[in-house]
N, C-alpha and C positions, 0 to 999 in steps of 0.2 A: 504493500500500500504506500509506503514511504521509502525514500532513498535509504538503503541499508547503511548502518553505522556500526562501528566496532562495539563489541559487547561492553567493554569498559573503557570509554574514551578518557583522556586526561581530565581530571576534575576541573570543571569550569568555575568561574566565580558565581556567586549566588544569582540565580535568574531573576529578572525583573518581576516584581509582584509577589515574590515568595518571602516569607518571614524568617525561615530558618529556625523557627521555634519548635517547641514540642507539642504533641497532640493535646496535652493538658491545657494549653493556652486557649483552646476552644471551650473549655468547661467540661468537667467530669461527666455530667449527665448527658450532654450532647455527644461526647466521645463514646460513651457506652451505648447510647441509642444508635449511633451510626454504625458501630461495630456489629450490633445485632441484626442490622439490615444490610451488611456487606458494604457499607459506604466508608471509604478510607478517610482518615483525618490527616494523614501524612503519606509521603512516598519517598523513595530513595532513587534518585536518577543515576547515582553512581556510588561506588563503594565508599563508605565512611561519610556520606552526606545525606541528610534528611531534610525534607522540605515540608512544612506544614501547609495543609490545604486551607483555603480561606473559609471562614464560617459561612459566608454567603453561598459558596459552592456546596458545602455540606448540607445546609438547610434546603437549598433548591433541589439537590439530588434526593433527599428524603421526601420532599413534597411531591416529586415525580413518582415516588413509590407510595403515595397517598398517606404519608406520615407527616403530621403537623409538628414542626419544631421551630415555629416562627418566633416564639417567646420562650423564656426559661420555664414558665408554667406549662406551656404546651409540650415542650420537650420532656418535662418531668412526667406528665400524664401519659405521654406516648411510651416512655420508658417503662413505667409501671405496667401498662397494658401488655407490652411486648414480653416482659419478663413473666407475667402471669400466664400468658398464652404458652410460652416455652415450657414452663413448669407443669402445666396441666395437660398438655397434649401427649398422647401416647406415641404418635408417629409424625414425622415430618411429611410434607406433601409427596415427596418422591424419595424412594429408597433404592440404593444400588446394590446388586449382588453380582459379584464376579464368579462365574461358573468354574467348575473344576476343569483342569487342562485336557481331560479326555472328552469333554463335550464337543460335539460338532457344531460349528457356528451356523450351519444351515439346516440342521436336522438330518445330516447324512451326506451332504454334498458340499464340496469346496470349489465347484466349477466357477469359471469366470462368467461375465455377462453374456458371452456367446456360446457357452457350453464347454469350452476348453479349460484345462487346468491353468489357473492364473497364478497360483501361489503354492508355497509349501504348506504342509499340514499345520493347523493351528497349534499342535502340540510341540512343534519345533520353535519354541518360544523362549522368552526370557525367564529364568528362574525367579527373578524378583517379582515379575508379574504373576507368576503362578503361586507365589508364596501366600497371597491373600485370596487365591481362587478357592471357592467353596466355603470360606469362613463366613460366619454370620455377620451381616453388616453391623456397624456400631449402633445404629438406631435400634436394631433388634436385640443386640447384646445387653442393652440397658433396660429392657422391659422387665417387669416384675416376674419372678418365677411363677409358673403356672398359667401364664398368659396363653390363650388359645390363638393360633395363627391360621387363617384360612386364605388360600391363594386361589383366585380364579384366573386361569391362564388366558392368554389372548385368543386361544383357539377353543375356549369353552370348557376345558377340563378343570378339576378342582384338586387341591392338595391341602391337607390339614394336619396340624400337630400341636402339641402343647410344649411351650418353651421350657427347656430345662428338664423335661420329664421323659419323653420318648426317644431322645437321642437323635432326632432328625434336624438338629439346628443348622447343619452345614448347608442346607438348601441345594446340595449339589445334584439333585435329581430333577430340578426344574428345567423345562425347556427354555432355550433362548427366547426372549421377547419382552414385551412390556405388559405386565400382569397387574391384577388388582389385589391388593393385600388388605385384609381386615384383621385387626388385633382386638381381642376381648380380654381385658384384665380380670383377675379374680374378684375385684371389687365392683365389676359391672361396667366400668368405663370402656368405651370402644374408640377405635381410630381407624381411619382408612388412608391408604397411600398407593401411589403407582409404584410398582416394583420392576425396575429395569434389570433383567437378568442377561448378562452379556459375557462372551468369552473373555478370558483375562487379557488377551492382546490380539492385535491384528496379525494375520499370517505374514511371514517374511516373503518379499518378492523372490520368485524362483530364479536363481542364477543372477547374472549381471547383464545389464543392457544399456545401450545408448539410444538417444532419441533426439528429435528435432523440436525446438521451441519456436513458435511463430504466433504473431498476432494475425488471426485469420483474415480480417478485413484487408490487411496489407499484401496478401498473396493473391494477385490477380492472375487469371489465365486468359486465354483467348476466347473463353466462353463466359467469363464473368460479366455481370452487368454493372461494372464500375467499381466493384470491391470484391474481395474474396468471399466465397460462399461455401455451402456445405458440399456441393459437387466438387469444388476445389479441394476441400478437406478429404473427401473420400479418395480423390485422385492422388493427392499427396501421400496419403497413408498407404494406399496400394503400391505406389511406386517405391516409397521409402522402405516399406517392409520387404518387398521382393528384390529390388535392385540395390538397395543400400544396406540391407541387413539391420535396419533400425527396429527397436523394440517398442517404441511409442512415439506419439506426436502430442506435444502439449500446446494448447491454445489458450487464448484470453477468455475471460468470462463471456459466454454467449447468452447472458440473461436478457430478458425483454427490456427494452429501453423505454424511457419516457418519450412519448411521441412529440415531434416538432411540427412545423419548423420554428426555430432551429432545434434539432435534437442535440443533446449533450453527447459529444463523440466518445466520452470516457466510458469504457465498459465496466468501470468500477463504481458507478453510481446509477444502478439500474432502477427501473420501475418495479420489477419483480425478479427475484432470484429463483423462484419456483418454476417458472415457465420460460422457455427460450424465445429468442427474438426472430420473428418471421422474415426480417430483412436478410437473414442468412440463407433463405431458401434458394435452391436452384429451381427456378420456375419451370423450366422445360422438363425437369425430372418428375413433376407431378403427373401421374398417369392421365388425368383428364385433360391435360394441356393439348394433347394430340387431337382431341375431339371438339375443340372450340369451334363453333360454327361462324362466329362473327370475325372472320379472318381479316376483313377490311379494317377492323378496330385493333386486332391483335398484332397484325403484321408490322405496323410501324414501331411497336414498342421495343422489340429486340434491336431494331435499327437505331433507335434513339439510345438504347443501352450501349450499343457499339460505339456511338459517338462519345458517350460518357467514359467508356473504357479507353478510347483513343486519347481523350483529353488528359487522362492520368498517365498513360504509358508514353505518349509521344509529345505532349505539349506542356508537361510540367504542372498540370493542375493537381490540386489536392483531392483526396477521396471525399466525395460529397454524399454522405449517408442519406440526407433528405431527398436528394434527386434520385438516388438509387431506389429508395423506398417508394417514392411517388410512382415510378415506372412499374415496380413489382406489384404494388397495391392495385394499380389499374389493370395489370395483366391478371392478377389473381381474382379480381372481381369478375372477369370474363370466364376464367376457368371454373369458378364456383357455379356458374350457370349450367355446367355439364352435369347431368345426374350421375350420382355414384352407382356403380354396379352393385348387385346384391352382396357380394363378398366385401367390397369396400364399405358399403353402408353398414354392414354388421360390425366391421372393424372400428368404424367411427363411433358406433353406438357403444361398443365395449370401452373405447377410450373415454367417452363422456361419463359412463357409469363408473369407471375406475378412478377418474380424477374428481368426480363428485362436486361438492360445494366449492372447493378451491378453484376449480376451473370456471365454474359459473360466476364466482366473484371476480376472477381475473378478467373474463370476457365482458362482464358487466361494466367494470371500471373503464375498459377501453371503449366500449360503446358510449358510456356517459362522457368520456373525455372528448369524443368527437363532437359532442353538443356543447359541453360546458367548459372545455379546456382541460389541460393536463395537470392541474393542481387541485386536488379534491377539497383542500381547505378553503377554496374560493367558490365552491359549488353552493347552490341553494342549501340552506340548513338541513332540510329533510333528507337530502341525498348524501350527506356526509357520514351517515350511518348505514353500513351495508345491510343491516337487519331491519331497517325502518319500513313502514308501510309505503312511504313515498318511493323508496328505492325499489320495492317489489313492483309497484305500478310502473315505474320507469323501465324496469327490466322487461316487463310484459310488452310495453309499448315499443321497445327497441329489440324485440325478440330476434328479428332477422340479423341485426348487427351483432348481437350477442352470439348468435350461431356462427356468424362470419369469423369472429375472433376466436371462438372455440375451434373452428375448423382449421384456422391458421396454426393454432397450437398443436393440433393433431398432425398436420403436414410436417411441421418442423420437427416434432418428436420422431416421426417416422424417418426423416432424412438423417437425423442425428444417430438413430439406431442403425441405419444402413451404413453410415460412415464407420461406426465401431465394428460392425460385422465385416466390412471390407478390410479394415485394419487387421483383425484377427485372422481372416482368411489369407491375408498376405504374409502370415507368419509372425506377426507381432505378438509378443508374450503379454503385453499390457494393452496396447491399442491407444485409444484417445485419452489423454489426460485433460480433464476439464478443470476449470478454475472457479472457485467459489469466492465471490466478492465479500468484503467484510460487512456490508450493509446495503441499504436501499435508499432511494430518493424519498424525502419526507412527503412529497406530494403524489407519489406513485401508487401503483395497484396494491402492493403488499402492505404499505403503510395504511392504506384505506381498509383493506379486507381484514387485516390483523390489528386494527387500531388499539384494541384492548391489550395487546401484548407489547406495544411500544411505549416508551417513556415520553410523555408529552413535554414539550419545551426543552428537550435535551438534544445534544448533538455529540457524535463520537469524534475524537481527535487524538492528539498526542500532547503530552506536557512539554514544557521547555526542556531543552537539553543543550549539550555542548555545540551542536550543529544548527540549532534553531532556537534562539533565546525567546522567541515569541510563541513557541508552540505551534500546533496545527489544528485546524478545525476542518474535518472532512465533510461536514454537512449531512451526516447520516444519522437518523434516529436510532438509539439503541433498544434492543429488547429489554423488557423488564425481567430480571431474574426471578422475582416472586411469582409472576404470572406464568413463566415457563415451568416452574416447579409444580404449581397447582395443576397445570395441564398435563403433567407427565412429559413435558418437553415436546408436545405434539407438533408445534410449528417446525421445530428443528428436525424432528423425525421425518415429517412429510417432505420437507425440503431435501433432505439427504436421499430419501427414497426416490424422489423424482429425478435427481441428478444421476443416481446410480443406475437408472434405467438404461443409460447409453454411455456410461463412463467406465473405462478400464481402470482408471485411477482418478483421484480428486486431489487437486491442490487447494489448500485452504489459505486464503490471503490473511495475513496478520493472525496466525493461529493462536497467538497469545490472547486473543479476544475470547477464547474459550474459558480463560481464567479471570480476566478483568478487562475493563474498557475505561478509557478516560472520558468521563461525561462532562460536557461543557454546557452550563445553563444558557438558554437563549438570551442574546443581548450582551453577554459577557465575553471577554477575549479568552483564547485558549489557556492563557496563564491562570485564569480563575476557574479552573475545573478541578475535578477530583476523580480518583479511581473508584469504580463500583465493581465488586467482586461477583462472579458467577459460580455456580456449583460445578467446578471443573470435572469432578468425578462423574457427575450425572451427564454432563455434556460429552465427555469422552466415552462413557458407557453407551450412549446413543450412537455415537460415531462408530465405535468398534462393532456394535451390534449390526448396524445397517451396512457398513462396508463389508463385514464378514459374510453377511447374507448374499451380497452381490459378488463376492470373490474379488473385491477391488482393493487396490493399494491406496493409501492416503499419504500425502506429502504436506507437511506444514511449512508455511513460509514464516520462519522464525528468525528473520534478519533484524538487526538493530539491537537496541537495548532490551534485554530479556530478563524478566524477574528470576531471581535464583530459584532453582528447582523445577522450572517449567520445562526446560529441554529434557531433563532427566525423567520427568513424569510422562512426557510425550513418547520418549524412547521406550519407556517401560510398557506402554500400551501399543507399541508397534507403529507409531506414526513417524514417518521419515522426516528428517529436517531438510533444510536448504542451505547449501554452502556455496558462496560465490568467491572465486579465487582471490580477487583483489582485497577481500576483507578477512581472509584467513591468515592471521598473523599471530605471533606469540605475544598476545596482549598482556599476559601475566609475567612475562620475562623480558626477553630482548627486544620485543616489538618487531622482529624481522619476519619475513615470510615463513609460514608454517611448512615444514617439510612434509612431503606427501604421506609418509608413514604415520604422521601424527593427526591426520584428518580422521574424522569419524566415518564409520562404515555405513551407518543407517541414514543415508541422506541422498538427495539429488544434488550432484556437484555440477556447477556451471561456471562459465567465464563471465557471464553478464546476464542482465535481465532487461525487461522492457523499460525500467525506470533508470537504467544506467547507460553510460557510453558503450557503444559497440567496442569489441576488442580492437578493431583497426583504429578507432578514434583514440582509445586508451594508449595504444602503442605509439601513435604518431603525435599525441598531445593535442589533437584537434578538438577534444572535448573542452579544454580550457579556452581555446580560441572562440568556440561557439558561445560559451558563457560570457566571455569578454564582449563579443559583438552585441549581445543582448543586455549588457549592463547588469549582469547578475553576480559579478565578482565582488567580494567584500574586502579584498586586499589588492595591492598593486599587481598588475599583470605579471611582471617579472617574478614576483614572489610566488604567485600561483603556478607559473610555468616551472620554476625551479623545484617546487615541492612535487608536482606531478611527475616531472622527469626523474627525480630521485626515487620516487615510489616505483615507477616502471623499471628503472635501472636495477633496483634490488631484485625484482622478480626475474628480469632477464639474466642477471648474474646467476641466480639459482638454477634457472633452466639450462644455462650453459654448463654450470658445474655438474649437472646431472646428465649431460650429453644429449639433451633433448632438442637443441637447435641444429637441425639437419639442413644440409644444402647451403651452409654459410661457412665462414672461416672457423666456426665453432665457438666464437666468442660473442658476447652481447653486442659489441660494437659493430659486428658485421651482419647483424640480423635484418633481413628484409621484413616488411610488415606481414606478408603472407607466411613466411617461414616462422615468424613470431606467433602467429595465430595457430599454426600447426603445433608448435612447441608447447603452447599453453594447453592444448588439448591432450598432447602426450603426457603432460604433467597430471592432468585430471585422471588419466588412466593409471598413473602410478599410485593414486590414492586408493583406499579400500572402498570408496563410495559404490553403493549398489546400483545407482543410476547416474549416468553421465548425460547432461543436457547440452545440445549444440544449438546455439542461437542461430536461426536460419539466415538472417542477414550477414552473419559472420562468414558464411560459406562463400560469399561473393564480395567481401570487403566493404560492405556498407558502412559509412561513417556516421550516419545520423541516428540519434536515439528516437525511439517511437514516442517516448514521453519524457519531458524535461521538467522534473518537479520544481515547483516555485514559479512556473510560468502559466499564463492563461492565453492572452492575445498575442504575446510576443513570439510564440513558437507554435507550429501546427501540430500539437499533440494529437495522437491517435488518428492522424489523417494522411500518413505517408505510406507509399508503397515500398516494398523491398526494392533496394537499388544497389548498383555496383559501386566500386570505389570512386567512380566519376559522377555519381549521383544519377545515373540513368536507370529508370525503373526496369526491373527484371521480372519476367513472367514465370509462371510455373514451368512452362515449356522450355524457357531459357535455362532455368535452374537444372532441369533434367539433362541438358546438354552441356553444362558448364564444366570444363576441365578443372577449374579451381575448386568447385564444390566436390568433385569426385576425388581430387587429391586429398582434401581434408577428410572426407568421410572414409576414404581408404585407411587413413590413420586410425580412425575409430573402429571401424568394422573388423579390422585385423586383430585388435587386442581387446575389444570391449568385453568379450565373453571369457577372457582369460582370468585366472585367479587374481583378485585385487592385489595390487602392489607388484605384480610380476611383469606388467606390460611396460613398453617403452623401448 
C-alpha cells in the first residue's frame, strides 16, 4: 500500500503533533476503557521510542465503536458497563479452535482451485503451529467446570460434552468450518458464540517456483480495447506456463471500481473488493457476442477500440479507463440482448443463487449510482440504507439495470475462472495470484451494503515515521472489529471465499491490517490518529480456513515498519511474507546488504514492486532524476544522487563478489544495466525464498514506475503501458518475441526449481 521502508529505520526526532508522553497522561479511566475496546493510547514507531496518541483521536475512535467517552463521567460509565459485561458473559462473540494436525483442511481433499494438487499436505507444517492444535481455546478453558458445551456445525451436525468431565475438551474431532457454540453453566447462565475451527496452518507451496508480476491494465495486446484485459491474462498465463516454465502470474487488484467519469485509476481504492470489475472483460470472448444481430451498432465499437489501442501503443497516450469502459459498456448492452441458451441460463441462475444478497446489493448500488451518482452518502436519505423500504422500491423499479450489473459480475467471474484454468492447464503449480486491497472507497458499493460493519467518520492510514513526518491518510473506511466478531467475521469470510473462486494464491496488501489499523478521525490530519486492534487470531483462522479449502497459497505484503511478533505469527500460520531486494539489509548490525543465505524461506522474493522504481531505473539512478523533475526531493539533488549511487554500488559489489555479474568484466564497475538486472535475479535464486517474482516491465528494461507514491496530478499513476528502455510501449506479442525477456527468464527457469541456495 505504501512505499516499503526498513523495519527499523534510524530513530527520527519526535514527529510533529506527538507528545512523547505516557499513556497515563490521557487519564487512567480513558486508558483502561480504550484498552478494553482495542483502541491504543500509544504506539512505538521504532525501537526505544513511544508516542502517545492524542485524547481526541482516542475519544473519536471509541465513538466510532459506539462508546461515549466524551467526558470523564461518560468514560467512567462506559468503563463500568464494559467491565460488567466482560465479567458476566460466558463466551466472547467469536471463539477460535485450531484443529489437530491430522485434520484435512477440506474434509479429505487438498486439491487446488482447478483440481490439481497445489500444495503439500497440511501436516507438513510448523511444529509451533501444531503445538496449540487441538487444545481448548482460552475462552473455553476459563469456563466453570461442569459447563455443558453444544456445537452445531455449519453442515447441521451436533456435538456435545461437559467441560472438564468427559475428557473431550480438545475439540479435535470437529470438522473445519464456522460453527455455532452454546455454553450452559451449572448455575443456568448461557452464552453463544461463533466457533471458527481451522487447520493450524496453511499448506506449504509444493516445490519452488518463479512467476511474473504485472499490472494487468498495462499489458496490452493487439486484441485489447485500450488496456489489458482478462483475455490478455489468460494468454499471458498460457504462454508463460508453457514457454517460460513460470509457476504463477501475479496481478493488481481486479476489484470493481467506483464508476466515473472520471474513474479513480488506482486499483487500491475500489468500490467493492467482493466482486470484480467488468472493465477487464474480453468482450469478444462472451459467447453471445457472436450472435448480436445489431451489427451496424456493434461493428464500429471494436474499430473505435482499435483507435484507443493505437493511441496508447503508437502515439504516447495514457491508458484511458473511462473511454475503454464506455466502449465495452455499449458493446455489452448489445450482447445482453442475445438470449442465453438453456445451459447458460441455468449457469447464470446458479450464480445468482450462490452469490445471494451480496450480489443483489452490489448490483443495486451500481444501478442506483447510474441515477444518483457514485457516492451513496449524497443519495436521497431513504436510499442510503440498503435495507430500507425506499431502496426495495428503487430496486424493483430498476430491476433491469440490477440484472445488467449482476450479469456483468457473472461474465467477469467466468473469465477470471477461465484464466486460472488456463494457467493450471499450462503447467503452473499456482496459477493466478490475485491481490486483495486493504480497503474500499467510502462512497462505494461495499461501504453502502456493509455500512453497519464500517466505522463511521474514520479513515485508514499510517502514522508519522522517519520517511513521512506527516503520516498518510488512504481515504479508506475501516471495518469495525466489534461488528466483525459479532458476525463471526462473515464479511471477511465471504470476501475471501469469493476471491478464492478463481485464485491460485492471494496477496494481501498491508497484511499487518489483520492485526491493527491506524484510524484517523474525519477532519483531523494523519498525525492525530491512533491504532485500533483486530482479533488477529480470528482473522487468521478465517484466512487459513478459506485458503485451505481452496488449496490456495497466501502471501502477505509485510513491507515497512512491522509490529514485533507479526511476521512470526504470520509465518506460524503459513502465510508467506514479501521480501524486496533493495530493502533486505542487516538493519540490526552492519546495515549492509543481507547475504542470500540469511533471507527467509517462506516469502515471495522480488527486485521491485508497483510502488517502487523498476530495476533498470534503480541501477541507472533514473528514479532520482524523475523525483527531481517532479519536485519531490526533500534534499539537494547531488545529495540524493550520491546516496542512491552508494546504495546501488553496495548491492553491485555483493553481486560481483558472488560471481553473479555475467557477461561483464566481473566487477561492479563494468556492469551493463541488462547484465545488472540478470544478476539481481540470480541473487534472488541464491536465497531460500519459495517464490521468486519477476516484475514484467523489468524483462524489457522499462524505466518508469507504475505508481509514484506522494504524487497525484504530477505523475500518470496507474495509466502507463509496459514499455522498453526507450519508453516505447511493448505489447504482449512483442514480449513473447523479445530476446531480452527470454535471456532473463532463461536465468530463472534454469534454476528456479533447484534447491534454494544452490542456484547461481
